[in-house]
C-alpha angles and dihedrals in degrees: 000000000000091000092054092046092051094050094044091051091049093050092047093050092049093046092054089053103257113156113265094241094054093042091052093046095049096044092044093049093046091047091051090051091052091049102042111004133243098314094054094045094046093048095050094042090052095048101038103075094060095036093051101059108019096097120104091233091071088066086080093073099059090039094052091044091051090048091053092049092050092048090051095054096039096067095237089129090059090051091052091050092048091053093047091046092054092050102042106013094099096063120082109283088010097149090052090051089048088053091053091049090047089050090054091047092047090048089055091058101031132051097199122096095191092049090051092048093049093047094046092045094054093039105043113019096067090051093048094048091047088052090055101261120156105260093225092052091048093049093045095053091047092049094052095039090056090060091065087084087070092059110028113071132287089052120163091199092056092047089055091045093051094047094047092046094043092239133142107279092201095053093045093049093050090046088066095063101081095038088048091055090047090051089051090051090048091054091050092048091048091053090048090053092049092048090047089056095043111020092178091064093069115029121186119267131219118313121236131200123243089251091057091047093053092046091051090064089070087082092055096079093085092056092044091050093051092045090051092046092059119015099031095047091048093049094047093045093238089130138010118250089256092053091044091054091055091045091050093050091048091049091049090050092051092048091048091053091048090052093054101258109164126239090246091056091050090048091051090049090051092047091051090049091051092049093049092045092051090050090051091046091055090049091050092050090050090046092054091051090052091045090053088053092050090048092053091052091047089226094159094048091048093051092047091050092048093051092046091054092044091055095219114170111255093233091063090049090052090048091050091051092051091048089049090056090048091055094042090051089064091062110028141030123259096258092055090047092052094047093051098043110031096077090059105026098049096054089044094052090044091053089052091055098248121148104255094212089055091049090049093054091049088051093051091050089053086052089054089056090046094061088059101046126088144281095028104020098158096194090048091057091047092052092045093051093044097049104023092238120148115265091231092057092051092047092049091049089053097054097085090050092050089054092047090049091054090052090051089048089057089052092052090048090052094045110035092172089075085071104030103043101075097048089046089064092061122100 
């Protein structure tokens, strides 16, 4: 009874528009009261704020957010697009392919999907439309390419997942590398298919000589340095993910200064990082209150026991969970989805014998799809507000990529080693 009341209250509060952090806190506190009375609820509510965010590992979130903000104002994203455009712009749909490659590159030095979408939208869509690209195709490839920041390290979403699920942050971040590359390839193949059907939607761009292509790589050192400062040092074990996040933010700051970014711009980037981090901290506090409530009700154990008695094949349970994420993605952002589901889904998947890193990557990919699907579609709204395009056009341009993502998800379900191999090579 208490479990149902807590969930109903949470849904009602979110439907009426209450911020996720407040909705989680209120429903968690009320649920704790229903389970154990005033003393239990008051004790947990008093202790949770400090206990939720006082670990060093949470430092990663503000550092990765600051790094993303500094990368966005420094113009490194424009450099990556220019390099990709010179190398692949000549082939049909080349600017769209360059956008996908830039999205992968941006994802490797930024953990923010919305920052990536905003940067790509302002950097690439005007050039594609000027070149004669179909606006829906241009918007769709930008929307999906921005989601690569969720998957390719450093990913703020995967940091939150790992910390909430008590998993290795380093192994989960590195597990996103190969799937991230496969997602990039999927975007490119989808664009090729769309251009094959409608060649006029993606005309070829300017041709460049081999000399110009080689010279363009001189701009790549900033991206390579940032990639090495985070992903490489995590994979090799030179630094922990927390240390790597600080190193990445410091490197991004140094590059921003070298590229002429003003003190006011740096201050604004830091202020934005603080605001976003505080918002996430409030969500995490609310999430812990709600998780304590779920733990008291033994919701996960009850579900596991029910499914064990029912004798349902574990594949169908996995399929149901993935479909659940697909539906939830239509109505809430990835962070809210993770907070609500991890306390139940992770123990369930563990009891079924699934690799939890593999399950996490599948979940993040479902989150990528969620930021493209109506009615929420966070990246779609970002692109629409940045470019002035109609929401419907951006949503329609995203549909082929949603379908392609679901096909890739089926491949990763069939071949788990594509996810689990790289992290298994770490010390």
